[in-house]
Steps between C-alpha positions, in 0.01 A plus 500: 500500500863385464543125509664496844537168677517663843125524555377152414209366704504138397451378858224733612262356761147529364198487730257253337308435821204725414145381424502198272270659246538556127744343256855436619651758264280766663619395846863528382427842348351616833811385689735673257288816503512509882879450499541794264261728690664418836845581365625142530569518126632855442490678168753364249514154657537214251248221559597136447452351154163334461659154474687544829203637694281225361750239619522663844120506535450155344255638247481545125697769321170621345371589848802725565490669159130577552570660839787704353284614208225613735739716704660642185154606384437666839829691485673320785752319278688572180578224249737537207603240244834344586516667840386422852154595623554787743296691758376829356277628780635666817312563828634856491268572208202441725622596847614849605868504586614577853643842571875510440559585867337174605685283249852640498757645735620847415876523449639833624676726252786554743583242767683658794401226745775285657523124487564416134818472293515617139270248336617622158852384584411135565765296312255318276754359253742367761216362712355326193844354427522367857154343469589350163819352644307340785225361277746352250767362733329407827445125542142381509530426871503876568136523395372299794390626840700806611759433771401626841683817593594579141705341225852407620659677201334833579571464872870450422504798261327726753731393783805584288351833389408604855850415626670680211286812468332546837753362747251244632603189688313215335514163327251355249304300762444823697318665205126448448331617181155659530282744309628817667604679816147534636441126474834425661432735791155345543649150520757601761238686703289183512799320648550782752137469609536123536810557715307720743583846366210742533631811322742618234646850483455676165665821381272803497454606222521181293322295234143423602542147363764434766256585778236289324737202490563528874127526575416210266717274717304599812770731638481863608694748287672744739604826326855618568608847386769566239735799503791613281711204620233236440282302737511601869646186654459652847120488448485122441430414863233237555545326165732222386460536125520796263462559124755749365619640166859596590647543149244763399215560741162525335373763464737744673805388299735492799777244537539328835804668657796281609434564870135402454597182313723399789226586749243298304723192498573538871128534574418182306764304691397640838131409461569183294283659233473509122564786258303475174718692251326613182789577262289770336658704216847373590595470132445867419751737657624816330678735738660264749655154505267203553468365852499131580219315671447492874451126453870468415581641845274267698368208291376322814253779579408653161270373225573663162228562239525608137331477161526606136188718520705824496796382295307321221122495542240412765319302231763223528396428858839369615650576840707328766597497865801380695429367848718438804540120528314497832186636331495288183300206640256730681421697185449182297271358770293821512453496121436137402328594173747769388530522124781618273506693171483291180811288449552628145512859627737404781735332253474798264606737779788268590617497136454877475726557802754235399547648152557849641171638371386609845819696573493666156135595550570655841790705364283631218201596714719656772629746240148566375358553850785731600439722195126500562548588867726789404240625251225474762703687762581775246135532397387525861761769569370700203125464551483463880800693634352538849473123551759280668618164363639207703578135442661549158819295546351165409191308398220593262325775695561818698312711754366843404437712809252769398522851633203655679211280607328356191236230538694210353197270502304745286807551281529125433132483402521802270815362340330167434221682316769660280674170427787549747562217746627628837537349848492684833762399757223457759381202294788305652465627858296342776382849601485821292797725568370832372821537300402570134735262318467304178679175413598544135598185315689527174558135419205465261502862380596543135804722447311741275223532763716628786467873427128489399417302815677747727346797318153350548573442870613860539186631329279293733683635803 
């Protein structure tokens, strides 16, 4: 075994509480043997030097060397001159291993499911530089308890970014940092419930997690249909709150039309309600100019939500929301134990944005996603010419409307068996529509896999 210092077990807790029979070195050998057999001391682990273990156990060094020698003779340990005594035996040599299906998660060959950005494109070097800057320059006071609502530096950076790039109306105190959009929506829904709201309108189709967030707060999720102009504002009667994705509706890909935006704002003012605006996919537009937030039109009646889960990675777990001032105290009161992401990560994101790394990353991945979308559309036109494509102008997914009447549920299952990850549009509906449509994501699809993935889909159809 290499002399690695990463698998030392000098502070292992040994169970010496067994029957007080036999010499002490035999009792120590039994405890060490049990630790090895139970996997507490895995194969390759370096045991403490005999002098150290003897001092820890308040016994003679001879007692420890005798126990080690016994286990070496039994094949549990390996001792070499000038090197540490290491564990040689592994439980896997005695126990049958679990089937691979029970121990691991199968990664699809081709991932055409929506919801993920290109994980290969995560800016590792620039993110590491931002972390290094924070860890080397931040004063020691930054490593205390995290500030409630998020670190002031990140809140200021996000407020400036949202004003500059999304046309939002906000100041740093209006911004609250959280782990993501779903958590932010859940917090606001708790405040709505405490204020006497009983229901929240939700676009249909939409993310299932949005409906789950509404239900988790004790509210009823009321489905509201979406057409080519976005959410049907005229169908919001009976509710005073609604969750919308106006920049790029998920999953249909529509953009809330100007007349609908005006109608939505007028509705919120008329009923003294609240619009929960998920700024989904707003950073990725290819065939039309970006649209600003609805929140910028009516900051007194719109709460704005966003995150870096689609622009950087969901693994960072950093999101935010901007509240109307009249709702800030109510949301804080409804979430007294609300936590924030780690301060170091918050400061790293702030440094990443301040140094221009975030803008450079977005420009780079926009170009990559546009080229990948074009390749996907071309492959679909070649292999599935009878299908219809919508929702291609923005975001990281599109809709593939299949000709005929294929069983999309069976298709998804067959594709999974072939290593192709697909999602049926009905997955995001409250009721099946009977319209055979797939939601094809291309964010986490490798460029070289576009044509093979579409060819496999065509063969399954």
